[in-house]
Structures are given as structure tokens and as C-alpha cells.
C-alpha positions as CSV (number, residue, x, y, z in Angstrom):
1,M,42.7,22.3,37.1
2,N,40.6,19.2,36.8
3,V,38.2,18.8,39.1
4,S,36.5,15.2,39.6
5,H,33.1,14.0,40.3
6,A,33.8,10.9,41.0
7,N,33.5,11.0,44.8
8,E,29.9,12.9,44.4
9,R,26.9,10.3,45.3
10,A,24.8,9.0,42.2
11,I,21.5,10.7,42.0
12,D,19.1,8.6,44.2
13,P,16.9,6.4,41.9
14,V,14.2,7.1,44.0
15,V,14.1,10.8,42.7
16,W,13.0,9.5,39.1
17,E,9.6,8.1,40.5
18,S,7.8,11.1,42.2
19,P,4.4,11.9,39.6
20,Q,5.8,15.7,38.7
21,M,9.2,13.7,37.7
22,R,7.9,10.8,35.7
23,Q,5.6,13.2,34.0
24,A,7.8,15.9,32.9
25,L,10.5,13.1,31.7
26,S,7.5,11.1,29.7
27,V,6.9,14.0,27.7
28,R,11.3,14.8,27.6
29,D,10.5,17.9,29.1
30,M,14.2,18.7,30.6
31,A,13.8,22.1,31.7
32,T,11.1,20.9,34.1
33,V,13.6,17.7,34.8
34,Y,16.7,20.2,35.5
35,R,14.5,22.7,37.3
36,L,13.1,19.4,39.5
37,L,17.0,18.3,40.5
38,Q,17.7,21.7,41.5
39,R,15.6,21.9,44.2
40,I,17.0,18.5,45.2
41,G,20.3,20.3,45.5
42,I,21.7,19.3,42.1
43,S,23.8,22.0,40.3
44,Q,23.7,23.0,37.2
45,H,27.4,22.2,37.2
46,R,27.0,18.8,38.6
47,I,24.4,18.1,35.6
48,A,26.5,19.3,33.1
49,A,29.2,17.3,34.4
50,L,27.0,13.7,34.3
51,T,25.3,14.5,31.1
52,A,28.3,15.9,29.1
53,Q,27.0,19.7,28.6
54,S,28.2,22.8,28.8
55,Q,26.9,24.6,31.3
56,S,25.3,27.3,28.7
57,E,23.4,24.3,27.0
58,I,21.7,23.6,30.6
59,S,21.1,27.5,30.9
60,E,19.8,27.4,27.4
61,I,17.2,24.1,28.5
62,L,16.4,25.5,31.6
63,K,15.1,28.8,29.9
64,G,12.8,26.4,27.2
65,R,15.2,25.0,24.6
66,Q,13.6,21.8,23.7
67,V,16.2,18.6,23.7
68,M,15.2,16.9,20.3
69,A,18.1,14.8,19.2
70,Y,17.5,11.1,20.5
71,E,21.3,11.2,20.9
72,V,21.4,13.9,23.3
73,L,18.1,12.4,25.3
74,A,19.8,8.9,25.4
75,R,23.0,10.7,26.9
76,I,21.1,12.6,29.8
77,A,19.2,9.5,30.9
78,D,22.5,7.1,30.9
79,G,24.8,10.2,32.8
80,L,21.9,11.0,35.3
81,G,20.7,7.5,35.6
82,I,17.4,7.7,34.0
83,P,15.6,4.7,33.4
84,R,15.4,4.9,29.5
85,G,12.3,3.7,29.2
86,F,11.0,6.1,31.6
87,M,12.1,9.1,28.6
88,G,10.2,6.4,26.0
89,L,14.2,5.7,24.4
90,A,14.8,2.6,22.8
91,Y,18.0,0.5,23.5
92,D,19.9,0.6,20.3
93,A,21.4,-3.0,20.4
94,C,24.8,-1.8,18.0
95,A,25.7,0.5,20.0
96,G,26.4,-2.0,22.6
97,S,23.3,-0.8,25.0
98,L,20.9,-3.4,25.0
99,A,19.4,-4.4,28.1
100,G,19.4,-7.9,29.1
101,P,16.3,-10.1,29.2
102,V,14.9,-8.9,32.1
103,A,12.4,-11.6,34.2
104,E,9.2,-11.1,34.8
105,P,8.6,-9.4,38.1
106,P,7.6,-12.2,40.8
107,G,4.5,-11.5,41.9
108,D,2.7,-11.6,45.7
109,G,1.5,-15.3,46.0
110,D,1.3,-18.5,43.6
111,E,-0.5,-18.4,40.4
112,D,-3.4,-19.0,41.5
113,E,-3.5,-16.1,43.5
114,K,-2.4,-13.8,40.8
115,V,-5.4,-15.2,38.5
116,R,-7.6,-14.4,41.1
117,R,-6.1,-10.4,41.6
118,L,-6.6,-10.5,37.5
119,L,-10.1,-11.6,37.6
120,A,-11.1,-9.5,40.4
121,R,-9.4,-6.0,38.5
122,A,-11.0,-7.3,35.8
123,A,-14.3,-7.3,37.0
124,Q,-13.8,-3.8,38.5
125,V,-13.0,-2.3,35.1
126,S,-15.9,-3.8,33.5
127,I,-18.2,-2.4,35.9
128,G,-16.9,0.9,36.1
129,A,-16.0,0.5,39.7
130,A,-12.0,1.0,39.2
131,V,-10.2,4.1,39.7
132,E,-8.2,4.8,36.5
133,D,-4.4,4.8,36.3
134,T,-4.3,7.5,34.1
135,E,-0.6,8.5,34.8
136,G,0.6,5.0,35.2
137,W,-0.7,4.4,31.5
138,T,1.9,6.2,30.1
139,Q,4.7,3.6,32.1
140,P,6.2,1.4,30.0
141,L,5.6,-2.8,31.4
142,P,8.7,-4.7,32.6
143,L,10.2,-5.8,29.8
144,V,10.0,-9.4,29.1
145,Q,11.6,-10.8,26.1
146,T,10.6,-13.1,24.1
147,P,12.3,-16.5,24.1
148,V,14.2,-17.9,21.8
149,P,14.3,-21.2,19.8
150,Q,17.9,-23.6,20.2
151,K,17.1,-24.8,16.9
152,I,16.3,-23.2,13.9
153,G,15.5,-23.9,10.4
154,L,14.3,-21.9,7.3
155,A,11.1,-21.0,8.0
156,D,12.4,-18.8,11.3
157,V,14.5,-17.1,8.5
158,E,11.4,-16.7,5.7
159,Q,9.8,-15.1,9.2
160,I,12.6,-12.5,9.7
161,E,12.7,-11.6,5.9
162,A,8.7,-11.2,6.5
163,V,8.9,-9.0,9.4
164,T,11.9,-6.8,7.4
165,R,9.4,-6.6,4.6
166,T,6.3,-5.3,6.5
167,L,8.7,-2.2,8.3
168,R,9.8,-1.3,5.5
169,A,6.5,-0.4,4.3
170,L,5.6,1.3,7.2
171,D,8.9,3.6,6.7
172,Y,8.3,4.3,2.8
173,Q,4.7,4.9,3.9
174,H,5.1,7.0,6.9
175,G,8.6,7.4,7.3
176,G,11.6,6.2,9.8
177,G,10.3,8.0,12.9
178,I,7.2,5.3,12.7
179,C,9.1,2.3,13.0
180,R,12.9,2.9,13.7
181,D,12.5,1.6,17.3
182,A,10.6,-1.3,16.0
183,V,13.6,-2.4,13.5
184,V,15.9,-2.2,16.4
185,A,14.0,-3.9,19.1
186,Q,13.6,-7.0,16.2
187,L,16.8,-6.3,15.1
188,A,17.7,-7.2,18.8
189,W,15.4,-10.4,19.4
190,S,16.6,-11.7,15.3
191,Q,20.5,-11.5,15.6
192,Q,19.9,-14.0,19.4
193,L,19.1,-16.5,16.8
194,L,22.9,-16.7,15.6
195,H,23.9,-18.7,19.0
196,A,20.6,-21.1,17.9
197,T,21.5,-24.5,15.9
198,C,21.1,-24.5,12.4
199,S,22.5,-26.3,9.2
200,P,24.9,-24.1,7.2
201,Q,23.1,-23.3,4.8
202,V,20.4,-21.5,7.4
203,A,23.2,-19.8,8.9
204,L,24.2,-17.9,6.0
205,R,20.5,-17.1,4.9
206,L,20.5,-16.2,8.2
207,H,23.4,-13.6,8.3
208,Q,21.6,-12.0,5.0
209,A,18.5,-11.3,6.8
210,L,20.3,-10.0,9.7
211,A,22.2,-7.9,7.2
212,D,18.7,-6.6,5.6
213,Q,17.5,-5.7,9.0
214,H,20.4,-3.7,9.7
215,N,20.7,-2.1,6.5
216,L,16.9,-0.9,7.2
217,A,18.1,-0.1,11.1
218,G,20.4,2.0,9.7
219,W,18.1,3.6,7.1
220,T,15.2,4.7,9.4
221,S,18.1,6.0,12.4
222,F,19.7,8.2,8.8
223,D,15.6,9.2,8.2
224,V,15.2,10.5,11.6
225,G,18.4,12.1,12.0
226,L,20.6,9.7,14.0
227,Y,23.8,9.5,11.9
228,G,26.2,7.6,14.1
229,P,23.4,4.8,14.7
230,A,22.8,4.9,11.1
231,R,26.6,4.5,10.0
232,N,27.3,1.7,12.9
233,H,23.9,-0.4,12.0
234,L,25.1,0.0,8.0
235,A,28.4,-0.9,9.1
236,R,26.8,-3.9,10.2
237,A,24.8,-4.8,7.4
238,L,28.0,-4.7,4.9
239,E,29.6,-6.8,7.1
240,Q,26.8,-9.6,7.5
241,A,26.2,-9.5,3.7
242,K,29.7,-9.7,2.9
243,H,29.6,-13.0,5.0
244,A,26.5,-14.1,3.3
245,G,28.1,-13.7,0.3
246,N,25.6,-11.4,-1.1
247,P,27.4,-8.7,-3.5
248,S,23.8,-7.0,-4.4
249,L,22.9,-6.8,-0.4
250,A,26.4,-5.0,-0.1
251,A,25.7,-3.2,-3.0
252,N,22.9,-1.6,-1.2
253,V,24.6,-0.6,1.9
254,L,26.9,0.9,0.5
255,Y,24.3,2.9,-1.1
256,R,22.3,3.6,1.6
257,M,26.1,5.0,2.9
258,G,26.1,6.8,0.2
259,R,22.8,8.7,0.9
260,V,23.5,9.4,4.3
261,H,26.8,11.3,3.8
262,L,25.3,12.8,0.5
263,H,22.7,14.2,2.7
264,C,25.0,15.8,5.5
265,D,26.9,17.3,2.2
266,R,29.9,15.2,2.2
267,L,29.6,14.7,-1.2
268,R,33.1,13.3,-2.2
269,D,32.6,10.5,0.7
270,A,29.6,9.8,-0.8
271,L,31.0,9.0,-4.3
272,R,33.3,6.9,-3.0
273,F,30.7,4.9,-1.6
274,F,28.4,4.7,-4.5
275,Q,31.2,3.8,-6.7
276,L,32.5,1.0,-4.1
277,G,28.5,-0.4,-4.4
278,Q,29.0,0.0,-8.3
279,I,31.9,-2.5,-8.1
280,C,29.6,-4.9,-5.5
281,A,27.0,-4.6,-8.7
282,Q,28.6,-5.5,-11.0
283,D,30.0,-8.8,-9.1
284,A,26.3,-9.4,-8.6
285,S,25.9,-8.6,-11.9
286,C,22.5,-6.8,-11.0
287,E,21.5,-3.9,-13.6
288,R,19.3,-2.7,-11.5
289,T,21.7,-1.7,-9.1
290,V,24.0,-0.7,-11.4
291,A,21.6,1.8,-12.1
292,M,20.2,3.1,-9.1
293,L,24.1,3.6,-7.9
294,C,25.2,5.4,-11.1
295,A,22.2,8.1,-10.6
296,N,23.3,8.9,-7.6
297,E,26.6,8.9,-8.7
298,A,25.5,11.7,-11.4
299,W,23.7,13.2,-8.2
300,A,27.0,14.0,-6.2
301,Y,28.7,14.8,-9.8
302,A,26.3,17.5,-10.2
303,L,26.3,19.0,-6.9
304,L,30.1,19.3,-7.2
305,G,29.5,21.3,-10.6
306,D,30.9,18.4,-12.9
307,A,28.6,18.6,-15.6
308,E,30.2,16.3,-17.9
309,L,30.5,13.6,-15.1
310,A,27.0,13.9,-13.8
311,L,25.7,13.4,-17.9
312,K,27.9,10.6,-18.3
313,S,26.9,8.7,-14.9
314,L,23.4,9.5,-15.9
315,H,23.5,8.2,-19.2
316,R,24.7,4.9,-17.8
317,A,22.6,4.8,-15.4
318,Q,19.9,5.2,-17.7
319,D,20.9,2.4,-20.4
320,E,21.7,-0.2,-17.0
321,F,18.2,0.2,-15.9
322,A,16.6,-0.5,-19.8
323,R,18.8,-3.7,-19.8
324,S,17.4,-4.8,-15.9
325,C,14.0,-4.8,-17.4
326,D,14.5,-8.2,-18.9
327,H,16.2,-9.5,-15.9
328,P,15.0,-10.3,-12.2
329,F,16.1,-8.3,-9.5
330,P,16.7,-8.8,-5.1
331,V,13.7,-7.5,-3.0
332,W,16.1,-5.0,-1.2
333,V,16.5,-2.7,-5.0
334,S,13.0,-3.4,-5.6
335,F,12.0,0.4,-4.9
336,F,13.9,1.5,-7.9
337,G,11.2,2.0,-10.1
338,P,11.3,3.9,-13.2
339,A,10.0,6.5,-11.1
340,D,13.1,7.3,-8.8
341,L,15.2,7.6,-11.9
342,D,13.1,10.1,-13.1
343,A,13.2,11.5,-9.9
344,L,17.1,11.3,-9.8
345,S,17.2,12.3,-13.3
346,G,15.5,15.3,-12.4
347,M,17.9,16.2,-9.3
348,V,21.0,15.9,-11.5
349,H,19.4,18.6,-14.1
350,A,18.5,20.8,-10.9
351,G,22.0,20.6,-10.1
352,L,23.0,21.9,-13.0
353,T,22.9,25.5,-15.0
354,D,20.0,26.8,-15.4
355,D,19.8,25.6,-18.7
356,H,18.7,22.3,-17.1
357,L,16.2,24.0,-15.5
358,D,13.1,22.8,-18.1
359,V,14.4,19.4,-17.8
360,A,14.5,19.1,-14.6
361,V,11.1,20.0,-14.3
362,E,9.3,17.6,-17.0
363,F,11.8,14.7,-15.0
364,L,10.3,15.5,-11.6
365,T,6.8,15.8,-13.0
366,T,6.9,12.6,-14.5
367,A,8.3,10.9,-11.4
368,L,5.6,12.7,-9.6
369,R,2.6,11.4,-11.7
370,Q,3.9,7.2,-11.7
371,R,4.0,7.9,-7.8
372,E,1.5,6.0,-5.6
373,A,-0.8,8.1,-3.1
374,S,1.1,5.5,-0.4
375,M,4.8,6.9,-1.5
376,T,4.5,9.7,0.7
377,R,8.0,10.3,1.5
378,S,8.8,10.2,-2.0
379,R,5.9,12.6,-3.0
380,A,7.1,15.0,-0.4
381,F,10.7,14.9,-1.8
382,E,10.3,15.0,-5.7
383,L,7.3,18.1,-4.4
384,T,9.9,19.5,-2.7
385,A,12.4,19.6,-5.2
386,L,10.1,20.8,-8.2
387,A,8.7,23.3,-6.6
388,T,12.4,24.8,-5.7
389,V,13.4,24.5,-9.8
390,Q,9.9,26.0,-10.7
391,L,10.6,28.7,-8.6
392,R,14.1,28.9,-10.4
393,A,12.7,29.3,-13.7
394,G,10.1,31.6,-12.9
395,E,7.2,29.6,-12.7
396,M,5.3,30.8,-9.7
397,G,2.2,29.6,-9.6
398,S,2.8,26.0,-9.9
399,G,6.0,26.6,-7.9
400,I,4.3,28.0,-4.9
401,G,1.8,25.5,-5.5
402,N,3.7,22.7,-5.4
403,G,5.5,24.5,-2.5
404,H,2.8,24.4,-0.3
405,H,1.6,20.8,-1.0
406,A,5.0,19.5,0.1
407,V,4.9,21.4,3.4
408,V,1.5,19.5,3.7
409,L,2.9,15.7,3.1
410,A,6.2,16.8,5.3
411,T,3.8,17.4,8.8
412,Q,2.1,13.8,7.8
413,I,5.6,11.9,7.5
414,R,7.8,11.5,10.4
415,S,11.0,12.0,8.5
416,K,14.1,14.8,9.3
417,R,15.5,14.5,6.0
418,I,12.5,15.7,4.6
419,I,12.2,18.6,7.0
420,D,15.8,18.9,5.9
421,R,15.3,18.9,2.2
422,L,12.7,21.9,2.4
423,A,15.5,24.5,3.1
424,P,16.9,24.8,-0.7
425,L,12.4,25.9,-1.2
426,H,12.9,28.0,1.7
427,A,15.9,29.9,0.6
428,T,14.6,29.8,-2.7
429,A,11.3,31.4,-1.7
430,T,13.0,33.9,0.7
431,N,15.2,35.1,-2.2
432,L,11.6,36.1,-3.7
433,V,11.1,39.2,-1.7
434,S,8.9,41.4,-3.4
435,D,6.5,38.5,-3.8
436,S,4.1,38.3,-1.1
437,D,3.2,34.4,-1.8
438,A,6.8,33.0,-2.1
439,R,7.0,35.2,1.6
440,D,3.7,33.4,2.4
441,L,5.9,30.2,1.6
442,A,9.1,30.8,3.2
443,Q,7.0,31.6,6.6
444,R,5.1,28.2,6.7
445,I,8.7,26.2,6.0
446,T,10.0,28.1,8.8
447,T,7.4,27.3,10.9
448,V,7.2,23.5,9.9
449,R,10.7,23.5,10.5
450,A,11.1,25.0,14.1
451,A,8.3,22.3,15.1
């Protein structure tokens, strides 16, 4: 029998304003949120229906299971009618849930009165006479969107490109979790410039800039485990890169699509994206991008167990990379340098038989030597892979030491990918049941992955 909840009253928005509820929402304590709802007569059954969760999921949350996935938190907020800002959730423009401009709330009195009130408050705070509203500090201020110019030129587009470069640097150093919301928010503003008046040349450059911002939004979404939004942003990035007539950027987007699916263990899908990217990279005559795509293709072949094709693709990557050193390449592929090629070469050999372990150790060690301290995420990936290979090869001391170093770096960066990539190291250490140091490493990884 189908049961409809259409006639049930919506949850009164006043419910979300109580201090206890606001505190629970601000830290995303859904167990407390659900218990508070039950106190006012909202049943588990109704919560489940509104949030598209099973009653068993609701029960588990009430027993203390934390809700970590961004998509689930967003679905709960939207289903129950919780203002997303109360939970610190951004609005994803690509998903179609970006709020429209919110007007500044009208104040009581005229402008002079507003200034007098501000001055009085400033005086109270300055002399220590004000009562601190510490609870209010956790709540977002009303959203007032930055005005968008009606006419733009090349300088406006260059500013978007500069912001993208800055945010990309933050992603490299600190992980997608530190800047993903900022990227999405910037993108929401940037894409409004499509409505501005500009020359055809500026319009194409704008589409290219927006393609790269979507590219970064997709990559940072992937880094924090939001695979749906990652695919949406990357699809938009590919469309706009093609519209802008930039096959090099399109190839870069296809590379990132491939990496999303490689991480999700959809190896043959990843191969298709890497191979499509090679077509675009060849159209752009960009040897550096071809090298990057061939190296990733080799990794996918290695994971599929096809050593012949893996090594063939890797050799081509090395040849194309050598040729690229004499030619300029665009900013979106500038990250792929000698260290990255060595790291991927190490991953390819690590994915083959144990006969290749020594070569894998050599490549991964060389890659790490070339990394700057600021490349925290890359160093974490490579230390994790190196430690895994060393333990497999019986190099216990080096493997345990590098494994602990990798775990330390994993706690310093906001990246779900890093946590996921600890899994092979954890499995390898766990299998070494007779070694107490390996057991300690495995336990430490278990703790980090559960945090």
C-alpha cells in the first residue's frame, strides 16, 4: 500500500531557531536534531520519509552514527526544510540549488539610525561593556551577493583566472576540503558574467575561464568524496572548454574524469576517458597533456593486469614528456612535472607482478625527492604507495617508517582521497600478523580512517 505524506503539515521553520537546535545543526549532530524533532511529535517514520532515508538509517543515527557525506547532509537539510546555512552547507550552483540573490535585510530606521546603532555597539565592545553573543557567532550573516557588472572586458576575465589559480594552489597544499566551498561560491558568481555585455573574443575567454573553474570545482568535489557533483562540474567544464575551442583544456577535463573513475575502481570507464583525452590533447598538439594521459592509461592497464599494454603506454608517456620539455604548455597541465611522471611510473610498476617492486620503489623514491614541502597531498599519496611497496618487498623498516609518515600527512590535509588511498597500505600491514610494528601501523590507519 502506498502511503502519502503530502497532507502532513510541513515542519514549522520556528523549530530550527531554538538555541539547542541551532547548536546541534551547527555541528551537524543529526542524532540530537532527530531527538529534538521526536520531542515535538515528529516520528522516525516521518523523518525517514522527508529525508529519503530508511527507518533503519534513522535508528542508527539516533544510536550515534555520524552523518559525514555532504550529499546526505544536503538531502536531510532540504527534506526537513532546514536552512542550509544553519548546517554550514554551501549551495551547489551546478546541482541547481544555488539560492538567488538575497536582499540585505531592512534595518529599523534610516541610514543615520543604522550608523548610530553601529557606533553605539562599537563603543560597548571597545570598552568591554557588551555582552558577548558567542552562540550568534556560529550563525551565518544574511547572504548578500556581490553585484555583477553589466559590461565586462578582458581584465574581468583575467581576474577570474587569477582567483582560479589561487584556489588551485590551496587545493594542492591543503586538499579540496579546505577550499571546495570557496570554489563553488566563486563559480556561482563568475558564471553570472555570462549575462554581461562583452566582445566575442572576451566571451570565448570567459567560457574558457569558467570551464577551468568548473574543472577545479569538479576536482575539489572529487577530493572530498562528492562524486555526483564532481561529475556534474566536470561535464559542464568539458562543454564550455569545447565551446571555447580549447582542446587542451578539454583533454585536461577528460583526464580528471578518468581519475574520478579510476579511484572508484571503474577501470575500463577510466580508460575510455583517458583515451578520449588523448584525442583532444593530440588535436591541441600538447605533448605534456598526451604524456599525462598515457601515464594514467598505463596505470589503469596495470590495475587490470595487462602488463604489456601498461608498459607500452608508460613508454609512450615518457617519450611524449621528453618532447614536451622544449614546448610551452598551458597552466592547467603545469602541475604535471617530472615528479608526477615518476610517481605514476612507480604506481604502474607497483600494479604489476612482484618482479617490478624494486623498480616501483626507485620511481616513487625519486618522485618524493623532487616534491616541495608544500605539495602535501602528493607527498602523502607517494609515501603511502612507497610504504605499501616496501612492505610487500620485505623492506620492513623503511615501509613502517614511511607508512607512519604518510599517516601524519593524511591528518594534515582535508582530502577523502588520501584516506581512501590508505586502504592498500592498511591491508598490507594487516596481513603481516607476526610483525608488531606492522600491527601498530595498521591500527593507526584504522583510527585515522574512522575519524
